Every structure is written in C-alpha cells, then in structure tokens.
DRENPA-359351 format. One record per residue (C-alpha): chain; residue in one letter; residue number from 1; y, z, x. Coordinates in steps of 0.5 Angstrom, whole numbers, plus 500, padded with zeros to 3 digits. Layout:
BEGIN
('A' 'A' NUM (Y Z X))
...
***
This chain:
BEGIN
('A' 'X' 1 (500 500 500))
('A' 'X' 2 (506 499 503))
('A' 'X' 3 (512 504 504))
('A' 'X' 4 (517 505 499))
('A' 'X' 5 (523 500 500))
('A' 'X' 6 (529 503 503))
('A' 'X' 7 (535 498 501))
('A' 'X' 8 (536 494 494))
('A' 'X' 9 (541 487 495))
('A' 'X' 10 (544 485 489))
('A' 'X' 11 (548 479 491))
('A' 'X' 12 (552 476 486))
('A' 'X' 13 (560 475 484))
('A' 'X' 14 (561 481 481))
('A' 'X' 15 (567 480 477))
('A' 'X' 16 (564 484 471))
('A' 'X' 17 (559 490 472))
('A' 'X' 18 (555 492 467))
('A' 'X' 19 (552 498 463))
('A' 'X' 20 (546 494 462))
('A' 'X' 21 (546 494 470))
('A' 'X' 22 (547 501 471))
('A' 'X' 23 (541 504 467))
('A' 'X' 24 (537 498 470))
('A' 'X' 25 (539 501 477))
('A' 'X' 26 (537 508 476))
('A' 'X' 27 (531 505 472))
('A' 'X' 28 (530 502 479))
('A' 'X' 29 (531 507 484))
('A' 'X' 30 (526 512 479))
('A' 'X' 31 (521 507 481))
('A' 'X' 32 (520 504 474))
('A' 'X' 33 (521 497 474))
('A' 'X' 34 (517 491 476))
('A' 'X' 35 (517 485 480))
('A' 'X' 36 (518 478 478))
('A' 'X' 37 (510 478 478))
('A' 'X' 38 (509 484 474))
('A' 'X' 39 (508 489 480))
('A' 'X' 40 (511 496 481))
('A' 'X' 41 (516 497 485))
('A' 'X' 42 (517 503 490))
('A' 'X' 43 (524 506 492))
('A' 'X' 44 (526 511 497))
('A' 'X' 45 (529 517 495))
('A' 'X' 46 (535 515 500))
('A' 'X' 47 (535 509 498))
('A' 'X' 48 (542 504 499))
('A' 'X' 49 (544 499 493))
('A' 'X' 50 (547 493 498))
('A' 'X' 51 (552 489 494))
('A' 'X' 52 (553 482 497))
('A' 'X' 53 (560 480 493))
('A' 'X' 54 (559 472 494))
('A' 'X' 55 (565 468 494))
('A' 'X' 56 (569 474 497))
('A' 'X' 57 (575 469 500))
('A' 'X' 58 (575 465 494))
('A' 'X' 59 (579 467 488))
('A' 'X' 60 (585 464 483))
('A' 'X' 61 (580 459 480))
('A' 'X' 62 (575 459 474))
('A' 'X' 63 (569 460 478))
('A' 'X' 64 (573 466 482))
('A' 'X' 65 (578 469 478))
('A' 'X' 66 (578 476 480))
('A' 'X' 67 (580 477 488))
('A' 'X' 68 (574 480 492))
('A' 'X' 69 (579 486 493))
('A' 'X' 70 (579 488 486))
('A' 'X' 71 (571 486 485))
('A' 'X' 72 (569 492 491))
('A' 'X' 73 (574 497 487))
('A' 'X' 74 (571 496 482))
('A' 'X' 75 (564 497 485))
('A' 'X' 76 (566 503 489))
('A' 'X' 77 (568 507 482))
('A' 'X' 78 (562 504 479))
('A' 'X' 79 (557 507 484))
('A' 'X' 80 (562 514 485))
('A' 'X' 81 (561 515 477))
('A' 'X' 82 (553 513 477))
('A' 'X' 83 (552 517 484))
('A' 'X' 84 (548 511 486))
('A' 'X' 85 (548 510 494))
('A' 'X' 86 (552 503 496))
('A' 'X' 87 (555 499 500))
('A' 'X' 88 (559 493 499))
('A' 'X' 89 (558 486 504))
('A' 'X' 90 (563 481 502))
('A' 'X' 91 (560 474 504))
('A' 'X' 92 (565 468 504))
('A' 'X' 93 (564 462 499))
('A' 'X' 94 (560 456 502))
('A' 'X' 95 (558 449 499))
('A' 'X' 96 (552 449 495))
('A' 'X' 97 (545 450 501))
('A' 'X' 98 (538 452 500))
('A' 'X' 99 (539 457 505))
('A' 'X' 100 (545 461 502))
('A' 'X' 101 (539 467 501))
('A' 'X' 102 (539 467 509))
('A' 'X' 103 (546 467 509))
('A' 'X' 104 (547 473 505))
('A' 'X' 105 (542 477 509))
('A' 'X' 106 (545 475 516))
('A' 'X' 107 (552 477 514))
('A' 'X' 108 (549 484 510))
('A' 'X' 109 (546 485 517))
('A' 'X' 110 (553 483 521))
('A' 'X' 111 (558 486 517))
('A' 'X' 112 (554 492 517))
('A' 'X' 113 (553 492 525))
('A' 'X' 114 (546 491 525))
('A' 'X' 115 (545 498 521))
('A' 'X' 116 (542 495 514))
('A' 'X' 117 (538 488 516))
('A' 'X' 118 (535 486 510))
('A' 'X' 119 (528 484 511))
('A' 'X' 120 (521 483 506))
('A' 'X' 121 (519 490 509))
('A' 'X' 122 (524 494 507))
('A' 'X' 123 (528 491 502))
('A' 'X' 124 (527 488 494))
('A' 'X' 125 (532 484 492))
('A' 'X' 126 (534 485 484))
('A' 'X' 127 (537 478 481))
('A' 'X' 128 (537 475 475))
('A' 'X' 129 (538 467 477))
('A' 'X' 130 (531 463 478))
('A' 'X' 131 (535 459 483))
('A' 'X' 132 (537 464 487))
('A' 'X' 133 (530 468 486))
('A' 'X' 134 (526 462 488))
('A' 'X' 135 (531 462 495))
('A' 'X' 136 (529 470 496))
('A' 'X' 137 (522 468 494))
('A' 'X' 138 (521 463 499))
('A' 'X' 139 (524 468 505))
('A' 'X' 140 (518 473 503))
('A' 'X' 141 (522 478 499))
('A' 'X' 142 (520 481 492))
('A' 'X' 143 (525 480 487))
('A' 'X' 144 (526 485 481))
('A' 'X' 145 (529 480 475))
('A' 'X' 146 (534 486 472))
('A' 'X' 147 (536 482 465))
('A' 'X' 148 (531 477 466))
('A' 'X' 149 (525 481 466))
('A' 'X' 150 (529 486 460))
('A' 'X' 151 (527 486 453))
('A' 'X' 152 (532 484 447))
('A' 'X' 153 (536 478 452))
('A' 'X' 154 (541 484 455))
('A' 'X' 155 (548 480 456))
('A' 'X' 156 (549 478 463))
('A' 'X' 157 (556 479 467))
('A' 'X' 158 (557 471 467))
('A' 'X' 159 (556 473 459))
('A' 'X' 160 (561 478 458))
('A' 'X' 161 (566 475 462))
('A' 'X' 162 (565 470 458))
('A' 'X' 163 (567 474 451))
('A' 'X' 164 (573 476 455))
('A' 'X' 165 (576 469 456))
('A' 'X' 166 (575 468 448))
('A' 'X' 167 (578 474 448))
('A' 'X' 168 (572 478 445))
('A' 'X' 169 (574 485 445))
('A' 'X' 170 (565 486 445))
('A' 'X' 171 (567 485 452))
('A' 'X' 172 (570 492 453))
('A' 'X' 173 (564 495 451))
('A' 'X' 174 (558 492 455))
('A' 'X' 175 (562 492 461))
('A' 'X' 176 (561 499 465))
('A' 'X' 177 (567 503 465))
('A' 'X' 178 (569 502 472))
('A' 'X' 179 (570 495 471))
('A' 'X' 180 (575 496 465))
('A' 'X' 181 (579 501 469))
('A' 'X' 182 (580 495 474))
('A' 'X' 183 (582 490 470))
('A' 'X' 184 (587 494 466))
('A' 'X' 185 (590 497 472))
('A' 'X' 186 (591 491 475))
('A' 'X' 187 (593 487 469))
('A' 'X' 188 (587 482 470))
('A' 'X' 189 (585 481 464))
('A' 'X' 190 (590 477 462))
('A' 'X' 191 (590 473 469))
('A' 'X' 192 (583 472 468))
('A' 'X' 193 (584 468 461))
('A' 'X' 194 (589 464 463))
('A' 'X' 195 (586 462 470))
('A' 'X' 196 (579 460 466))
('A' 'X' 197 (583 457 461))
('A' 'X' 198 (588 453 465))
('A' 'X' 199 (588 445 462))
('A' 'X' 200 (590 443 469))
('A' 'X' 201 (586 447 474))
('A' 'X' 202 (579 445 476))
('A' 'X' 203 (573 450 477))
('A' 'X' 204 (575 450 484))
('A' 'X' 205 (581 452 484))
('A' 'X' 206 (584 444 485))
('A' 'X' 207 (587 439 481))
('A' 'X' 208 (581 434 482))
('A' 'X' 209 (574 435 485))
('A' 'X' 210 (575 429 489))
('A' 'X' 211 (581 429 493))
('A' 'X' 212 (580 430 501))
('A' 'X' 213 (584 435 503))
('A' 'X' 214 (585 435 510))
('A' 'X' 215 (588 427 509))
('A' 'X' 216 (593 428 503))
('A' 'X' 217 (595 435 507))
('A' 'X' 218 (596 431 513))
('A' 'X' 219 (600 425 509))
('A' 'X' 220 (604 430 506))
('A' 'X' 221 (606 434 512))
('A' 'X' 222 (608 427 516))
('A' 'X' 223 (613 426 511))
('A' 'X' 224 (616 433 510))
('A' 'X' 225 (621 432 515))
('A' 'X' 226 (625 425 511))
('A' 'X' 227 (624 429 504))
('A' 'X' 228 (628 436 507))
('A' 'X' 229 (633 432 510))
('A' 'X' 230 (634 429 503))
('A' 'X' 231 (634 434 498))
('A' 'X' 232 (638 440 504))
('A' 'X' 233 (644 437 501))
('A' 'X' 234 (643 440 495))
('A' 'X' 235 (640 447 497))
('A' 'X' 236 (644 453 494))
('A' 'X' 237 (642 459 498))
('A' 'X' 238 (639 465 495))
('A' 'X' 239 (632 465 492))
('A' 'X' 240 (629 458 494))
('A' 'X' 241 (623 456 490))
('A' 'X' 242 (619 451 492))
('A' 'X' 243 (613 450 487))
('A' 'X' 244 (607 446 489))
('A' 'X' 245 (609 448 496))
('A' 'X' 246 (602 445 499))
('A' 'X' 247 (601 448 506))
('A' 'X' 248 (609 450 506))
('A' 'X' 249 (611 445 510))
('A' 'X' 250 (618 444 507))
('A' 'X' 251 (619 452 507))
('A' 'X' 252 (618 453 515))
('A' 'X' 253 (623 447 515))
('A' 'X' 254 (628 452 511))
('A' 'X' 255 (626 458 514))
('A' 'X' 256 (628 454 521))
('A' 'X' 257 (635 453 517))
('A' 'X' 258 (640 458 521))
('A' 'X' 259 (645 458 514))
('A' 'X' 260 (639 460 509))
('A' 'X' 261 (636 466 514))
('A' 'X' 262 (639 470 509))
('A' 'X' 263 (635 467 503))
('A' 'X' 264 (628 468 500))
('A' 'X' 265 (623 463 501))
('A' 'X' 266 (618 463 496))
('A' 'X' 267 (612 458 496))
('A' 'X' 268 (608 457 489))
('A' 'X' 269 (601 453 489))
('A' 'X' 270 (596 452 484))
('A' 'X' 271 (591 449 489))
('A' 'X' 272 (586 454 492))
('A' 'X' 273 (585 450 498))
('A' 'X' 274 (593 448 500))
('A' 'X' 275 (594 457 498))
('A' 'X' 276 (590 459 503))
('A' 'X' 277 (593 454 508))
('A' 'X' 278 (599 456 507))
('A' 'X' 279 (597 464 508))
('A' 'X' 280 (593 462 514))
('A' 'X' 281 (599 459 516))
('A' 'X' 282 (604 465 515))
('A' 'X' 283 (598 469 519))
('A' 'X' 284 (600 464 525))
('A' 'X' 285 (607 466 526))
('A' 'X' 286 (610 458 522))
('A' 'X' 287 (615 463 519))
('A' 'X' 288 (617 468 523))
('A' 'X' 289 (624 465 523))
('A' 'X' 290 (625 468 516))
('A' 'X' 291 (621 473 515))
('A' 'X' 292 (623 474 508))
('A' 'X' 293 (617 468 505))
('A' 'X' 294 (613 469 500))
('A' 'X' 295 (607 465 497))
('A' 'X' 296 (604 466 490))
('A' 'X' 297 (598 463 487))
('A' 'X' 298 (600 460 480))
('A' 'X' 299 (601 455 475))
('A' 'X' 300 (608 455 472))
('A' 'X' 301 (606 451 466))
('A' 'X' 302 (601 457 464))
('A' 'X' 303 (606 463 464))
('A' 'X' 304 (613 465 468))
('A' 'X' 305 (613 466 475))
('A' 'X' 306 (620 468 476))
('A' 'X' 307 (625 473 472))
('A' 'X' 308 (630 469 467))
('A' 'X' 309 (636 466 471))
('A' 'X' 310 (634 469 479))
('A' 'X' 311 (632 462 482))
('A' 'X' 312 (638 459 486))
('A' 'X' 313 (634 453 488))
('A' 'X' 314 (628 450 486))
('A' 'X' 315 (624 444 489))
('A' 'X' 316 (619 440 487))
('A' 'X' 317 (617 434 492))
('A' 'X' 318 (611 430 490))
('A' 'X' 319 (609 435 485))
('A' 'X' 320 (611 432 478))
('A' 'X' 321 (607 426 477))
('A' 'X' 322 (600 430 479))
('A' 'X' 323 (603 435 473))
('A' 'X' 324 (603 428 468))
('A' 'X' 325 (597 426 471))
('A' 'X' 326 (592 433 470))
('A' 'X' 327 (597 436 465))
('A' 'X' 328 (598 432 458))
('A' 'X' 329 (602 427 461))
('A' 'X' 330 (610 428 459))
('A' 'X' 331 (610 434 454))
('A' 'X' 332 (607 437 461))
('A' 'X' 333 (613 435 465))
('A' 'X' 334 (618 437 459))
('A' 'X' 335 (615 445 459))
('A' 'X' 336 (616 444 467))
('A' 'X' 337 (623 443 466))
('A' 'X' 338 (623 448 460))
('A' 'X' 339 (620 453 465))
('A' 'X' 340 (624 452 471))
('A' 'X' 341 (631 452 467))
('A' 'X' 342 (629 459 464))
('A' 'X' 343 (629 462 471))
('A' 'X' 344 (634 458 474))
('A' 'X' 345 (641 462 476))
('A' 'X' 346 (647 459 472))
('A' 'X' 347 (650 454 477))
('A' 'X' 348 (643 453 480))
('A' 'X' 349 (639 447 482))
('A' 'X' 350 (633 443 481))
('A' 'X' 351 (632 438 486))
('A' 'X' 352 (626 434 484))
('A' 'X' 353 (623 428 489))
('A' 'X' 354 (617 424 487))
('A' 'X' 355 (615 416 485))
('A' 'X' 356 (618 414 479))
('A' 'X' 357 (616 408 474))
('A' 'X' 358 (620 401 474))
('A' 'X' 359 (626 400 469))
('A' 'X' 360 (624 396 464))
('A' 'X' 361 (616 398 466))
('A' 'X' 362 (614 394 459))
('A' 'X' 363 (616 388 462))
('A' 'X' 364 (610 383 462))
('A' 'X' 365 (610 380 470))
('A' 'X' 366 (606 375 473))
('A' 'X' 367 (602 379 479))
('A' 'X' 368 (600 374 485))
('A' 'X' 369 (595 378 490))
('A' 'X' 370 (593 375 497))
('A' 'X' 371 (586 373 497))
('A' 'X' 372 (585 371 504))
('A' 'X' 373 (586 379 507))
('A' 'X' 374 (579 380 506))
('A' 'X' 375 (572 379 502))
('A' 'X' 376 (571 378 494))
('A' 'X' 377 (567 383 491))
('A' 'X' 378 (565 384 484))
('A' 'X' 379 (568 393 482))
('A' 'X' 380 (562 398 484))
('A' 'X' 381 (561 405 482))
('A' 'X' 382 (565 407 489))
('A' 'X' 383 (561 414 487))
('A' 'X' 384 (554 411 489))
('A' 'X' 385 (557 409 496))
('A' 'X' 386 (555 412 503))
('A' 'X' 387 (563 410 505))
('A' 'X' 388 (567 407 499))
('A' 'X' 389 (573 407 505))
('A' 'X' 390 (570 403 508))
('A' 'X' 391 (568 398 502))
('A' 'X' 392 (575 398 500))
('A' 'X' 393 (578 397 506))
('A' 'X' 394 (574 390 507))
('A' 'X' 395 (576 388 500))
('A' 'X' 396 (581 383 499))
('A' 'X' 397 (587 385 496))
('A' 'X' 398 (585 382 489))
('A' 'X' 399 (579 384 490))
('A' 'X' 400 (582 391 490))
('A' 'X' 401 (586 390 484))
('A' 'X' 402 (580 389 480))
('A' 'X' 403 (576 396 483))
('A' 'X' 404 (582 399 481))
('A' 'X' 405 (583 397 474))
('A' 'X' 406 (575 400 473))
('A' 'X' 407 (577 406 476))
('A' 'X' 408 (584 407 474))
('A' 'X' 409 (581 406 466))
('A' 'X' 410 (576 411 468))
('A' 'X' 411 (579 416 471))
('A' 'X' 412 (586 416 469))
('A' 'X' 413 (584 415 461))
('A' 'X' 414 (588 409 460))
('A' 'X' 415 (587 402 457))
('A' 'X' 416 (590 398 463))
('A' 'X' 417 (591 391 459))
('A' 'X' 418 (591 386 464))
('A' 'X' 419 (590 378 462))
('A' 'X' 420 (587 373 468))
('A' 'X' 421 (591 366 469))
('A' 'X' 422 (587 364 476))
('A' 'X' 423 (587 368 481))
('A' 'X' 424 (593 371 478))
('A' 'X' 425 (594 376 473))
('A' 'X' 426 (598 379 467))
('A' 'X' 427 (600 386 465))
('A' 'X' 428 (606 390 465))
('A' 'X' 429 (611 391 471))
('A' 'X' 430 (609 399 471))
('A' 'X' 431 (602 397 470))
('A' 'X' 432 (603 392 476))
('A' 'X' 433 (607 398 480))
('A' 'X' 434 (601 403 478))
('A' 'X' 435 (596 399 483))
('A' 'X' 436 (602 396 488))
('A' 'X' 437 (604 403 490))
('A' 'X' 438 (596 406 490))
('A' 'X' 439 (593 400 493))
('A' 'X' 440 (593 403 501))
('A' 'X' 441 (590 410 499))
('A' 'X' 442 (583 408 501))
('A' 'X' 443 (581 415 504))
('A' 'X' 444 (583 419 497))
('A' 'X' 445 (581 413 491))
('A' 'X' 446 (578 416 486))
('A' 'X' 447 (584 422 486))
('A' 'X' 448 (589 418 487))
('A' 'X' 449 (587 413 481))
('A' 'X' 450 (587 419 477))
('A' 'X' 451 (594 420 477))
('A' 'X' 452 (600 416 473))
('A' 'X' 453 (606 415 478))
('A' 'X' 454 (610 410 472))
('A' 'X' 455 (610 415 466))
('A' 'X' 456 (618 416 466))
('A' 'X' 457 (623 411 470))
('A' 'X' 458 (630 414 472))
('A' 'X' 459 (633 415 464))
('A' 'X' 460 (627 418 462))
('A' 'X' 461 (628 423 469))
('A' 'X' 462 (635 425 465))
('A' 'X' 463 (634 425 458))
('A' 'X' 464 (628 430 460))
('A' 'X' 465 (632 435 464))
('A' 'X' 466 (638 434 460))
('A' 'X' 467 (633 436 454))
('A' 'X' 468 (632 442 458))
('A' 'X' 469 (640 444 459))
('A' 'X' 470 (641 442 465))
('A' 'X' 471 (646 437 468))
('A' 'X' 472 (644 431 472))
('A' 'X' 473 (649 430 479))
('A' 'X' 474 (651 422 478))
('A' 'X' 475 (650 422 486))
('A' 'X' 476 (642 422 484))
('A' 'X' 477 (637 418 481))
('A' 'X' 478 (632 412 482))
('A' 'X' 479 (632 409 489))
('A' 'X' 480 (627 404 492))
('A' 'X' 481 (623 405 498))
('A' 'X' 482 (625 399 503))
('A' 'X' 483 (619 400 508))
('A' 'X' 484 (614 400 502))
('A' 'X' 485 (617 394 500))
('A' 'X' 486 (616 391 507))
('A' 'X' 487 (610 394 509))
('A' 'X' 488 (606 395 504))
('A' 'X' 489 (608 391 497))
('A' 'X' 490 (611 385 500))
('A' 'X' 491 (606 383 505))
('A' 'X' 492 (601 381 500))
('A' 'X' 493 (603 381 493))
('A' 'X' 494 (609 377 489))
('A' 'X' 495 (612 379 482))
('A' 'X' 496 (614 373 478))
('A' 'X' 497 (617 372 472))
('A' 'X' 498 (611 369 467))
('A' 'X' 499 (614 364 464))
('A' 'X' 500 (619 360 469))
('A' 'X' 501 (615 363 476))
('A' 'X' 502 (621 366 479))
('A' 'X' 503 (621 371 483))
('A' 'X' 504 (623 378 480))
('A' 'X' 505 (625 383 485))
('A' 'X' 506 (622 390 487))
('A' 'X' 507 (624 395 483))
('A' 'X' 508 (625 403 484))
('A' 'X' 509 (619 406 486))
('A' 'X' 510 (621 413 487))
('A' 'X' 511 (627 418 485))
('A' 'X' 512 (631 424 487))
('A' 'X' 513 (634 428 482))
('A' 'X' 514 (639 433 482))
('A' 'X' 515 (639 437 476))
('A' 'X' 516 (644 443 476))
('A' 'X' 517 (644 448 471))
('A' 'X' 518 (651 449 468))
('A' 'X' 519 (656 456 470))
('A' 'X' 520 (656 460 464))
('A' 'X' 521 (662 460 460))
***
C-alpha cells in the first residue's frame, strides 16, 4: 500500500472559490474521497493544498477577468477560514499545449524553492476538467475528480462566474464567502461583468485574435514621432490622456517635453498585449522624464474612466477606425465622442489623428490595377496556408484585390459590391480606397480586412464632434498623405471616371481633427 499523499495539487484559474470546494477539500483531507478510478485516496495529516493559479500574468479579459493578486487574496482568506494549510503558486499564461501539466508542476517546484516538488508518489491532483485530468494521469498522477465525481452536478467555479456575469444573484450562495468578500471589497463584481460582456474586446483581451502584435507595434512606433509632431501644437498642458496608447510611444515623447513636465500623463489601453508592454516599458524607465505617467487598462465605451471636466487634452492616434470596426460602427464613435466631451475640461481639446474616408465616397469609379506585378490566382482560404503573407506578396495587385474582396466581406461583415469590366473593377470611391489603403498590409491581412477605414469622411467627423458639444478648429481637417499616394497607390492603381475614362485625383486619406470644448460662459 502506498504512503498517504502529502500534497494536494489544485490547478485552475480560481476566479471563484465555491462552498462545494471547501466541503470537498475537507472530505479529501479526511480520507473520504476516491480517485477517477474509484479507488480510495489516503492523505497525510500534515498534507498541504497547493493552489496553482494558472494565467497568473493575465488579467482584464473574458478568460481572466480577475487579477491574480485578488485571486490569491481570496484563496488565503478561504484557507484561513477553513483551516486548510495551503500554498499559492502563480503559473504564467501559455498557449495551449499538451505539456501544461508538466509546466505547472515545474513552476510549483521552482516557486517553492524545491521544498514542494509534486511527484506521483506524494501528490494527488484535484481536477474536474477531463482534458487536464488526462495530462496529469499521463504523468503518473492519481486524480480526484472534485465536481465531476459528485452527485447532483454541483456548480463548478466557471458556472458560478457565469451566474455573476449574467446578474444571477445565486452566485453569492454558491461562492465561498472568501470570494464574495474580495470581489465586493475591491469592486470587482461590476468589473467582471463589464469585461465579460464587452462587445469590443475578445476573450484574450485584444480587439482581434488575428493581429500579429510585433509588426503592429513596430509600425505604430515608427510613426510615433511624425504623429506627435502633427498633434503637438494643440496639446494643452495639465491632465493629458492618450486613449488607445498602444505601447505608450506618444506618452514617451510627451514625457520628454520640458513644457509638459508638470502635466499628468495617462495612457488608456484596452488590449492586454499592449497594456502589458506599457507597464514593461515603464519598469524599464521609458517614462522616467515624467514620473507622473500612468497606465489604465480600460475600454472607455463601457464606462467612465476619468471624472467629468478633468482632462485638458485627449489624444487618439490610429484608434477611431478600430472602435468603429470592432464596435457597432458610427454609433460607437458617437459614444466615444460623448465620453470624451464628458471628461474634457472647459477649453480642453481632443486631437484625433487617423485614416479617413474620401469626400463623396458613394461616387462610382473605375479602378484600374496592375496585373503584371505578380501572379494571377483565385482567392483562397488564407487561414489554411502555412505562409499567408508569402502567398499575398506573390499576387499581382489585381489578384490581391480579388482576395481582398472575399476577405473584407467575410471579416468586416460588409456587402462590398463590385462589378468588373475586363481587368477593371467598378465600385464606389470609398470601397476603392478601402482596398488601396490596405493592399500593402500583408503581414496583418486578416486583421486589417476586419477593419473599415472609410466609415466617416471629413464632414462626417465634423458633424460627429459638434453633436457631442465640441467646436472644430478650422485649421484642422482631412488631408492627403502624399507619401502614400506616391509610394503605395499611384505605382499600382488608377482611379478613373467610369463614363469618360478621365483620371480622378487621389482623395484625402487621413484626418487631423482638433475639437475644442467651449469655455464656460
């Protein structure tokens, strides 16, 4: 007969602890439980429960709405209240892998300095998830099934979390008082519900699962100085907020400005990957020139981030087209404008720099694209290819358009009507610019074809911000990126009048909109 187990390993995200878990652990520690094979499990009197908190570095997402520090606090209160000797070990978030159980065991050994190294001989695993159970069994561990082996189908932690999100107050009866206390004291109940029902942010805390963040970050940072120089004349000292701050590149430039050293700088970022990078850069001293630089992970569309009338300058760089694309279109932009107006101080400004739809975007045009700069190929399922970027870059501009039309309809959820006349295509000016301004984004194609650049033209933007209570600075407005025209558009395409065949001037491609809230009377 084997020696009693000295360790109970309880892996999980542990956002919610339940009363059932408390009863089950007491029964397990008393020797009253059986494993997945129906065999009794003997546990030593001095056994310790090791709570492996997975995704410990992952927060603010539907999959992990509760920060690890709060999860650990609840576990410690649970252990104290129940008299259960416990250790808490954080396990970093990783991509799905069949070695996850091995990673967790190695993390426990490392974090406990080798004093608690789980082995099949001394550790029983408590787990109700079949796939995870199989991983530990493959390593030789016996597993007790917790909820999966109980009569009456008791609610599992994620079931209770689902009740909380749905506003079902029964979650308070099923959750352990330690969880209820921590969530209430730190105001996390509403935060969890907001994160879990956010229409813009996905399960992993990003706007899209198809974005390749390394190239996205590189592109944003390479343009940071140009965009900051463009916006700087309108920046008003005081509280400066950059919404959609990405990696904080703009705030780093602002922090280095001697005239803004007395200002408080705030970066607001919803995407977990980018927020984490902001915090990493701050730890590395990137914003040391202005220690009053702070970062907030939040979505401004789901609730106020700053008190009314407290922000002197709000900047949004390359953000508003994403809000429109991943939200519900122009109504999402209207909500953004109202929220910014609400938190702006009298005389304060909102500086928005982004892509922009062309004036007269409904006008029908003939788009003539090069066919001799690559291969001809019918549209394919790019997600099924080992190297989608290589496939795209081998296509002629005309063939890439056909691929774009298929992907844009599917990913952006738009009709995108197109007629053909030989190699030419007939479509609206706005739809022509949707393709032309994205045709070179082969490294993030699936993400970019989810996004709409042309939802609003310059006049539409002016109406939107004035409806929110702002006044538009007449020196700002739509503009044409001549570098884009000369290097990306003109070499591969012509815009022609569909009736006369005459060439049409390239339209505006971007907007720098400066909206000022009137001073109080």
